[in-house]
Every structure is written in C-alpha cells, then in structure tokens.
C-alpha positions in Angstrom: 35.2 39.1 -139.5 31.5 39.5 -139.1 28.5 39.8 -141.2 24.9 41.2 -139.5 22.2 42.2 -141.5 19.5 44.0 -139.2 16.0 44.6 -140.5 16.6 44.1 -144.1 13.7 44.2 -146.3 14.0 44.0 -150.2 12.2 45.4 -153.0 12.7 44.3 -156.9 10.9 47.3 -158.6 7.7 47.6 -156.6 7.8 43.8 -155.3 8.6 42.8 -152.0 11.3 40.2 -152.0 11.9 40.4 -148.4 10.9 41.7 -144.9 12.4 42.8 -141.9 15.6 40.3 -141.9 18.2 39.8 -139.1 20.6 37.4 -139.8 24.6 37.0 -138.2 27.6 34.9 -139.4 30.0 34.9 -136.8 34.2 34.3 -137.6 34.9 31.1 -138.5 31.3 30.0 -138.8 29.2 28.0 -141.2 25.4 29.4 -141.9 23.1 28.5 -144.0 20.4 30.0 -145.6 16.9 27.4 -146.5 13.9 28.3 -147.9 11.8 27.2 -150.5 12.3 28.7 -154.6 11.3 32.4 -154.4 11.4 32.6 -150.9 14.2 35.7 -151.3 17.7 33.7 -150.4 19.6 34.4 -153.3 18.3 38.4 -152.8 19.2 38.5 -149.6 22.8 37.1 -150.5 23.1 39.7 -152.4 22.4 42.7 -150.2 25.7 41.7 -148.7 28.0 42.7 -151.6 25.8 45.1 -152.9 24.3 44.2 -155.8 20.7 45.1 -154.1 20.5 47.5 -151.4 17.9 46.9 -149.4 14.9 50.1 -148.8 15.1 49.3 -145.6 17.4 48.2 -143.0 21.6 48.2 -142.6 24.3 45.2 -144.0 27.5 45.8 -142.1 30.6 44.1 -142.5 32.8 44.1 -139.0 31.2 46.6 -138.2 31.3 48.9 -141.2 27.5 49.9 -143.1 28.3 48.4 -146.6 26.6 51.5 -148.0 30.0 53.2 -146.9 32.0 50.8 -148.6 33.3 50.7 -152.2 32.7 47.7 -154.3 36.8 47.0 -153.5 36.9 47.5 -149.9 33.8 45.3 -149.7 35.7 42.8 -151.8 38.6 42.5 -150.0 36.5 41.5 -146.9 33.7 39.3 -148.8 34.4 36.9 -151.8 31.1 35.6 -153.5 30.6 32.4 -155.6 27.3 33.0 -157.5 24.9 31.2 -159.2 25.8 30.3 -163.1 29.1 32.4 -162.3 31.3 30.5 -164.9 33.0 33.0 -166.5 31.6 34.6 -170.5 34.7 33.7 -172.3 36.9 30.3 -172.2 39.7 30.9 -169.5 41.9 28.7 -168.0 41.7 27.9 -164.6 44.6 29.4 -163.5 43.5 33.1 -165.1 40.0 32.3 -163.5 41.4 31.9 -160.3 44.1 35.2 -161.0 40.6 37.4 -161.4 40.3 36.6 -157.3 43.3 39.2 -156.9 41.2 42.2 -158.6 40.6 43.6 -155.2 44.2 44.3 -154.1 45.5 45.7 -157.0 46.3 48.9 -158.3 45.1 50.3 -161.8 47.5 48.4 -164.4 49.0 46.3 -162.0 49.7 43.2 -162.7 49.3 39.5 -160.8 52.8 38.8 -161.4 55.0 38.7 -158.5 53.4 39.2 -155.1 50.1 38.1 -156.6 51.3 34.8 -157.8 51.8 33.2 -154.0 48.0 33.4 -153.4 47.2 32.1 -156.5 49.3 28.9 -156.0 47.9 28.1 -152.8 44.4 28.7 -153.7 44.7 25.9 -156.7 47.2 23.7 -154.1 44.3 24.2 -151.8 41.2 22.9 -154.4 43.6 20.5 -155.6 44.0 21.9 -159.3 46.7 22.3 -159.8 47.6 20.3 -162.4 44.4 21.6 -164.2 46.1 25.5 -164.4 46.4 25.8 -167.8 43.0 23.5 -168.7 40.1 24.9 -170.0 36.9 26.0 -167.6 34.9 24.5 -170.3 36.7 21.2 -170.5 36.7 20.6 -166.6 33.9 18.1 -164.9 30.7 20.2 -162.9 32.8 19.4 -159.3 36.2 20.5 -161.1 34.4 23.7 -162.4 33.0 24.7 -158.8 36.3 24.5 -157.3 38.2 26.1 -159.8 35.5 29.2 -158.7 36.3 28.8 -155.1 39.9 28.8 -155.4 39.4 32.1 -157.1 37.5 33.2 -154.4 40.4 32.1 -151.8 42.9 33.9 -154.2 40.4 36.8 -153.3 41.4 36.3 -149.7 38.5 37.8 -147.8 37.3 36.3 -144.9 33.7 35.6 -145.4 32.7 33.6 -148.4 29.4 34.1 -150.1 28.1 30.6 -151.6 24.6 30.9 -153.6 23.9 27.0 -154.1 27.5 26.1 -155.2 26.3 21.9 -155.0 23.8 23.1 -157.8 24.0 21.1 -160.8 26.6 18.4 -158.7 26.1 14.9 -158.4 26.4 13.9 -155.1 30.5 12.9 -154.6 31.2 16.4 -156.0 28.6 17.9 -154.1 29.8 16.0 -150.5 33.5 16.9 -152.2 33.0 20.9 -152.0 31.1 21.1 -149.1 34.0 19.4 -146.9 36.6 21.4 -149.2 34.3 24.7 -147.7 34.5 23.2 -144.3 38.1 22.5 -144.0 38.9 26.2 -144.9 37.5 27.5 -141.8 36.5 31.0 -142.8 33.3 32.6 -142.0 30.5 31.4 -144.8 26.9 32.1 -145.5 25.3 29.5 -148.2 22.7 29.0 -150.1 21.4 25.7 -150.3 18.3 23.5 -151.5 19.3 20.3 -149.7 18.1 20.0 -146.5 20.4 17.0 -145.7 23.2 18.8 -147.0 22.3 22.2 -145.0 22.1 20.1 -141.8 25.4 18.1 -142.3 27.5 21.2 -143.4 26.2 24.2 -141.3 26.5 25.5 -137.7 23.3 27.4 -137.6 21.1 28.0 -139.9 18.2 30.6 -141.1 14.6 29.6 -142.9 13.1 32.1 -144.8 9.4 31.2 -146.2 7.5 34.2 -148.2 10.9 36.7 -147.7 10.9 36.2 -144.0 13.3 34.8 -141.4 10.7 32.0 -139.7 13.2 29.9 -137.7 17.2 30.0 -137.1 19.5 27.7 -134.9 21.3 24.8 -135.2 20.2 22.3 -137.7 18.4 20.0 -135.4 16.1 22.9 -133.7 15.5 24.6 -137.1 14.2 21.8 -138.9 11.5 20.5 -137.2 9.1 18.6 -138.6 5.9 20.5 -138.5 8.7 23.5 -139.6 9.5 21.6 -143.0 5.9 20.6 -143.7 4.7 24.6 -142.9 7.5 26.1 -145.3 8.6 23.3 -147.8 5.2 21.4 -148.0 6.9 17.9 -147.4 6.1 15.6 -144.1 9.8 14.5 -142.9 11.3 12.2 -139.9 14.2 13.2 -138.2 16.2 10.3 -138.1 20.2 9.6 -136.6 22.4 9.5 -139.0 24.2 6.0 -138.4 27.6 6.9 -139.8 28.1 10.5 -138.5 24.9 10.6 -135.5 23.7 13.7 -136.9 20.8 14.8 -138.1 19.2 13.0 -140.9 15.6 14.1 -142.5 14.1 10.8 -144.0 11.1 12.9 -146.2 7.7 11.0 -147.2 6.4 10.7 -150.1 3.5 13.1 -151.1 -0.1 12.8 -150.9 -1.3 10.9 -153.8 2.2 10.1 -155.1 2.5 6.1 -156.2 4.4 4.4 -153.5 7.2 1.1 -154.6 6.6 -1.8 -153.6 8.5 -3.5 -151.5 10.9 -5.0 -153.4 10.2 -3.6 -156.7 13.2 -3.3 -158.8 14.6 -0.6 -160.8 12.3 -0.5 -164.5 14.7 -2.0 -167.3 
C-alpha cells in the first residue's frame, strides 16, 4: 500500500487550511504529521478517507485517485482511528471491533462465520480478548484506544490513519499504544502533538506550519532546534536518549517563565 498526496490544498468554506502539500507513505512505513494547533494536520488526514475533498491536488491510494473510489473501497484500503471517535452508544468492546468488518460485508450480511476470525484476531492483538463483553464506558482511556485500534485492525486495511491516538492518555498508555502500532508493521500516517513520541516511533516526519509542509525526512534531520523554535515557538536542544540511543528533544523554559530552584521539591 502506498499513499500519495500531491499539491493538496484544502479550504473550509472560504478559509484556506492547507496549501500545496505533498506527502507519501510507503508500504510498512510509519510516517508522522506534526505541527502546532490549527496548522492543518487533521484536515490533511481527512482528505485520505474523503471526509474532506481538496480544492486543488490529488490523493491516491495504491495509485488510484480517491475521488474515483467508493467509500467502501476506500475503507478497505485505509482504516481510521479519529479523535473523539468513541461511538455515541455504549457498545461492548466486541461490538465496536465488529464494526470494522463493515466494508467487507454485503448489505444485510451478518459478521457471523467468516467475519469472526478477524474480530478474534484483532482483540487478541490488542490484548483485549478478556474484555470483549465489557462496555466501552467501563474501560480506561488506554484500553478504549486499543479497542478502537482493534476495530481498525478488524477492517484489515493495509493503511492505518491515526489522529492523535495518544491524546488524553497517560505516559504508560501512550507508549503501550505506539509500541502496538509499531509491532503491527502496517503503513501508518499518524498525527501527533508530542515531538518526542513522534521522534521515537516514526520513520519519517512531515512538519506543517500555517498550512504548508515546511520540512520532511527522518526525525533527527527534521526536528532541528532552529525549525522547532520557528514553527513551535520553543527553544530546544537535541540530545541522545540514554537508553535507546535515539533522538530526544530537551525543551527550554519559555522566556519569562519561572525556573524552579535547583533541588526544589514539589509543593505540599
């Protein structure tokens, strides 16, 4: 599976959101999309599954322009885990994962039979087999996100689209989720806010700034201190992670922000 965006410009009403964006995701590649709030990350992601159509440019899945594909075919090629994508009704974990089979079923066809194997495999992969009868509302944030990833896995699409999957998760749940995504080995386009998570789990990054892609490449080449300061408005230093040997960004306090005294403890 290969995803290709060429010269994509998005408008919402008269408001320009992105301009002339080029982006690719190769087979099995994990690509991150980073940028400040309002830079157009989610809007660009939404063009892949046609929640938004670009006013200029093309989006292609495996060489086919998505405007020539029906929604069922798009869903067979790309599975989305969106922000705030918890279903409106309080379904069980198994019911939520079963929804991922929709693109492969004929009208009125049941998931019973041939649909059961992908559902069971997805639940096992995200380690939620023992939670299959639990209501989504009873799960922790990390478990709920894993259930939504399982729904995408049951969809059996070769491309995963993740829109801030670690949002509202604690550090353990966030790392667990991204480790899971890495283990899957699928082509992935992931919108992330945390630059250190993006550096640790993505093969390549695209940086969006004011609707335009201003840098792309491996994290260590893209997340240079000068670019981070220009785009995100914060100073940082590139250091080597003492355990993984990968890139780690050490952020400096904002100008005017109070700096804790050395050895200062937490307030009581």
